[in-house]
LUMKOLVEX-305936 format. One record per residue (C-alpha): residue in three letters; chain; z, x, y. Coordinates in steps of 0.02 Angstrom, whole numbers, plus 50000, padded with zeros to 5 digits. Layout:
aa | ch | up | east | north
ALA | A | Z | X | Y .
...
//
This chain:
aa | ch | up | east | north
MET | A | 49170 | 50311 | 49825 .
ASN | A | 49174 | 50335 | 50012 .
ALA | A | 49298 | 50446 | 50103 .
PRO | A | 49469 | 50367 | 50129 .
LEU | A | 49494 | 50265 | 50286 .
HIS | A | 49623 | 50304 | 50418 .
CYS | A | 49781 | 50201 | 50406 .
ASP | A | 49905 | 50171 | 50546 .
LEU | A | 50067 | 50104 | 50477 .
ASP | A | 50127 | 49952 | 50573 .
THR | A | 50265 | 50006 | 50691 .
GLU | A | 50350 | 49836 | 50687 .
ALA | A | 50364 | 49840 | 50497 .
LEU | A | 50434 | 50017 | 50506 .
ALA | A | 50557 | 49965 | 50642 .
ARG | A | 50620 | 49822 | 50532 .
LEU | A | 50651 | 49947 | 50393 .
ALA | A | 50738 | 50067 | 50511 .
GLU | A | 50855 | 49927 | 50567 .
LEU | A | 50920 | 49918 | 50389 .
ASP | A | 50981 | 50099 | 50402 .
PRO | A | 51014 | 50124 | 50589 .
THR | A | 51092 | 50297 | 50572 .
GLY | A | 50965 | 50356 | 50444 .
GLN | A | 51108 | 50422 | 50340 .
SER | A | 51055 | 50336 | 50179 .
ARG | A | 50873 | 50392 | 50205 .
LEU | A | 50814 | 50216 | 50165 .
LEU | A | 50644 | 50234 | 50246 .
LYS | A | 50608 | 50398 | 50158 .
ARG | A | 50659 | 50322 | 49991 .
LEU | A | 50553 | 50167 | 50019 .
LEU | A | 50402 | 50273 | 50063 .
ALA | A | 50425 | 50375 | 49904 .
THR | A | 50441 | 50216 | 49802 .
PHE | A | 50283 | 50146 | 49880 .
GLU | A | 50187 | 50304 | 49840 .
LYS | A | 50246 | 50296 | 49658 .
SER | A | 50193 | 50115 | 49655 .
LEU | A | 50019 | 50165 | 49712 .
ASP | A | 50014 | 50297 | 49575 .
ARG | A | 50045 | 50160 | 49449 .
MET | A | 49953 | 50012 | 49524 .
VAL | A | 49788 | 50091 | 49575 .
PRO | A | 49743 | 50142 | 49396 .
GLN | A | 49800 | 49970 | 49337 .
LEU | A | 49681 | 49889 | 49462 .
GLU | A | 49538 | 49999 | 49404 .
GLN | A | 49575 | 49958 | 49222 .
ALA | A | 49588 | 49771 | 49257 .
ARG | A | 49427 | 49775 | 49359 .
ASP | A | 49334 | 49868 | 49221 .
ALA | A | 49398 | 49745 | 49091 .
ALA | A | 49355 | 49595 | 49201 .
ASP | A | 49536 | 49539 | 49179 .
ALA | A | 49561 | 49416 | 49322 .
PRO | A | 49747 | 49383 | 49288 .
ALA | A | 49783 | 49570 | 49289 .
VAL | A | 49682 | 49595 | 49449 .
HIS | A | 49779 | 49451 | 49526 .
LEU | A | 49947 | 49526 | 49477 .
VAL | A | 49905 | 49700 | 49542 .
ALA | A | 49834 | 49632 | 49705 .
HIS | A | 49986 | 49521 | 49729 .
THR | A | 50107 | 49665 | 49698 .
LEU | A | 50015 | 49786 | 49812 .
LYS | A | 49999 | 49652 | 49947 .
SER | A | 50187 | 49636 | 49960 .
SER | A | 50234 | 49819 | 49945 .
SER | A | 50102 | 49877 | 50067 .
ALA | A | 50158 | 49749 | 50196 .
THR | A | 50337 | 49810 | 50177 .
VAL | A | 50290 | 49988 | 50227 .
GLY | A | 50169 | 49931 | 50362 .
ALA | A | 50003 | 49964 | 50274 .
MET | A | 49935 | 49801 | 50341 .
ALA | A | 49749 | 49831 | 50311 .
LEU | A | 49786 | 49863 | 50127 .
SER | A | 49897 | 49708 | 50120 .
ARG | A | 49762 | 49598 | 50197 .
GLN | A | 49630 | 49664 | 50076 .
CYS | A | 49746 | 49634 | 49930 .
ALA | A | 49773 | 49454 | 49988 .
LEU | A | 49586 | 49423 | 49987 .
VAL | A | 49563 | 49497 | 49813 .
GLU | A | 49718 | 49406 | 49750 .
ASP | A | 49644 | 49240 | 49805 .
LEU | A | 49475 | 49274 | 49724 .
ALA | A | 49555 | 49336 | 49563 .
ARG | A | 49665 | 49180 | 49555 .
GLN | A | 49502 | 49081 | 49557 .
ASN | A | 49426 | 49196 | 49424 .
ARG | A | 49292 | 49252 | 49548 .
LEU | A | 49294 | 49438 | 49506 .
ALA | A | 49110 | 49466 | 49545 .
GLU | A | 49145 | 49409 | 49723 .
ALA | A | 49300 | 49519 | 49728 .
ALA | A | 49208 | 49680 | 49679 .
ASP | A | 49184 | 49742 | 49857 .
GLY | A | 49363 | 49695 | 49897 .
MET | A | 49428 | 49796 | 49750 .
ARG | A | 49328 | 49947 | 49807 .
GLN | A | 49402 | 49922 | 49980 .
ILE | A | 49577 | 49914 | 49907 .
LEU | A | 49549 | 50085 | 49828 .
LEU | A | 49495 | 50157 | 49996 .
GLU | A | 49637 | 50073 | 50090 .
ALA | A | 49763 | 50132 | 49958 .
ALA | A | 49705 | 50312 | 49981 .
ALA | A | 49722 | 50295 | 50169 .
ALA | A | 49894 | 50215 | 50153 .
ARG | A | 49949 | 50355 | 50036 .
GLU | A | 49902 | 50485 | 50166 .
ALA | A | 49990 | 50390 | 50305 .
VAL | A | 50147 | 50372 | 50200 .
ARG | A | 50145 | 50557 | 50155 .
SER | A | 50123 | 50604 | 50337 .
LEU | A | 50267 | 50495 | 50393 .
ALA | A | 50378 | 50557 | 50252 .
ALA | A | 50342 | 50737 | 50304 .
LYS | A | 50390 | 50694 | 50483 .
LEU | A | 50552 | 50619 | 50422 .
GLU | A | 50591 | 50783 | 50334 .
THR | A | 50562 | 50884 | 50492 .
PRO | A | 50724 | 50904 | 50589 .
THR | A | 50712 | 50854 | 50770 .
SER | A | 50753 | 50993 | 50891 .
ALA | A | 50865 | 50970 | 51039 .
ALA | A | 50777 | 50976 | 51205 .
//
């Protein structure tokens, strides 16, 4: 497998999440990022297993789930790739989706790093100027 890609989380998606917790007191963004990372921990192996078993319905389900959750946290490249694989899996065209599934794994690794980086920044207290 190639080295992970770089992922820039979509600032508009992150801003929409921040609007739900304007003061940051409930730490909503931090909790959503942690939930997304746990989702990746669960879904990536499920995708690999479904791919290896040539299980189109399972590939479809994983791609659909990752498409939505990645869009929520702003990992748009991952979301777009999942949408492509989801469509091919729905049509039982897994051979055509093979490159897309490999790309999902790369994009997921990049999104994981971006989420971890942002979560670490959220933990760092801002200093007064």
